[in-house]
SEMARBA-749460 format. One record per residue (C-alpha): x, y, z. Coordinates in pm, 1 decimal, always signed. Layout:
<nodes>
X, Y, Z
...
</nodes>
This chain:
<nodes>
+1390.0, +1254.0, -35.2
+1242.9, +908.6, -91.8
+1139.1, +778.7, -432.7
+867.6, +513.8, -439.6
+768.6, +289.4, -730.5
+464.2, +63.2, -709.0
+397.7, -250.6, -909.3
+164.1, -548.4, -909.1
-165.1, -386.6, -996.3
-398.4, -530.5, -1254.3
-737.9, -681.0, -1324.6
-873.6, -953.7, -1098.8
-1211.8, -1113.6, -1043.2
-1403.7, -1061.5, -722.0
-1281.4, -1300.6, -456.0
-934.2, -1310.3, -602.6
-600.7, -1188.5, -470.8
-324.6, -951.5, -571.1
+3.4, -852.7, -413.2
+126.4, -499.5, -458.9
+492.1, -413.5, -419.8
+662.2, -82.0, -361.6
+1034.6, -36.2, -394.4
+1198.0, +265.4, -236.5
+1518.3, +445.3, -323.9
+1688.7, +751.7, -190.7
+1724.9, +775.7, +183.0
+1754.6, +473.1, +410.8
+1437.3, +270.1, +366.4
+1457.9, +119.0, +711.3
+1422.4, +461.0, +872.7
+1073.0, +514.0, +736.9
+726.4, +394.0, +816.9
+546.6, +284.2, +500.5
+185.3, +293.2, +399.9
-73.5, +231.7, +132.2
-354.1, +463.1, +31.1
-606.8, +429.7, -247.3
-826.4, +655.2, -455.2
-1138.4, +526.4, -623.2
-1297.5, +710.6, -916.7
-1477.4, +1020.6, -797.0
-1360.1, +977.1, -439.6
-1087.8, +1120.5, -222.6
-774.7, +931.0, -135.2
-813.7, +717.7, +173.7
-577.1, +541.1, +407.3
-560.3, +161.1, +386.7
-262.1, +31.4, +582.3
+68.5, +130.1, +739.9
+367.4, -43.4, +893.6
+634.4, +87.3, +1128.0
+996.9, +111.8, +1024.2
+1087.1, -215.9, +1192.7
+767.0, -393.3, +1094.0
+653.1, -447.1, +1451.1
+341.3, -233.4, +1428.2
+73.4, -236.5, +1161.6
-242.9, -33.0, +1124.1
-535.9, -99.4, +891.4
-850.5, +72.3, +779.4
-1159.7, -110.2, +900.2
-1266.9, -178.9, +542.4
-960.6, -394.8, +471.0
-851.6, -512.7, +814.9
-934.1, -881.7, +770.2
-845.8, -902.3, +400.8
-527.1, -703.4, +341.8
-183.1, -757.1, +495.2
+102.5, -507.7, +485.0
+458.7, -628.5, +525.1
+808.6, -510.4, +446.9
+1151.6, -643.1, +362.6
+1408.4, -383.6, +462.0
+1687.3, -579.3, +294.6
+1504.3, -534.5, -37.6
+1379.8, -180.3, +30.6
+1033.3, -308.6, -46.6
+691.0, -294.0, +115.2
+406.5, -522.8, +14.4
+29.9, -519.4, +30.8
-126.3, -863.3, +5.7
-490.7, -822.0, -88.9
-725.7, -1118.5, -53.3
-1100.3, -1162.5, -101.1
-1105.9, -861.3, -330.7
-1434.6, -684.6, -393.4
-1542.1, -456.2, -678.9
-1537.3, -166.4, -431.5
-1162.9, -222.1, -388.5
-1115.9, -90.9, -741.8
-888.2, +211.8, -716.0
-545.0, +350.9, -780.3
-323.3, +232.2, -496.4
-42.9, +455.3, -373.0
+262.2, +365.3, -171.4
+367.0, +622.1, +85.7
+643.4, +684.6, +336.8
+700.7, +897.9, +642.7
+911.0, +921.2, +954.6
+641.0, +741.7, +1154.0
+295.1, +591.6, +1104.4
+124.9, +918.4, +1197.6
+303.4, +1100.7, +915.3
+317.9, +813.5, +665.4
+169.0, +1028.9, +390.2
+478.6, +1246.1, +347.4
+615.5, +1084.2, +31.4
+406.1, +931.2, -246.9
+456.1, +697.3, -537.3
+285.7, +739.4, -873.5
+21.8, +475.4, -806.2
-83.2, +145.1, -957.2
-431.0, +59.7, -1083.4
-625.2, -226.3, -928.5
-950.7, -325.3, -1095.0
-1179.4, -587.8, -945.0
-1449.6, -721.7, -1174.1
-1776.8, -862.8, -1046.0
</nodes>
């Protein structure tokens, strides 16, 4: 079992930046691929980004590919999502996830952190 706790959400103006963090506990963090999903009001959860256990491979949704960066620090059991050039449509609850590989990165979920982008 892996426990995930997100932080760093908040209110930001369009064009601004935020960095989300997710700290994991439980099983060995370095054995897991990590990801970020989001759910906007009235919409289904959607994949945003994922990173392999060693950090050598990253995958992004087309909507965030040139604006968001996922990274990880295995020594700190933490994964990050740097979000730049934020848009009002990025407003959502952001969830940290984990899995044995990128294809199954949605196995474990955190409780989510709210990001609100004002226009």
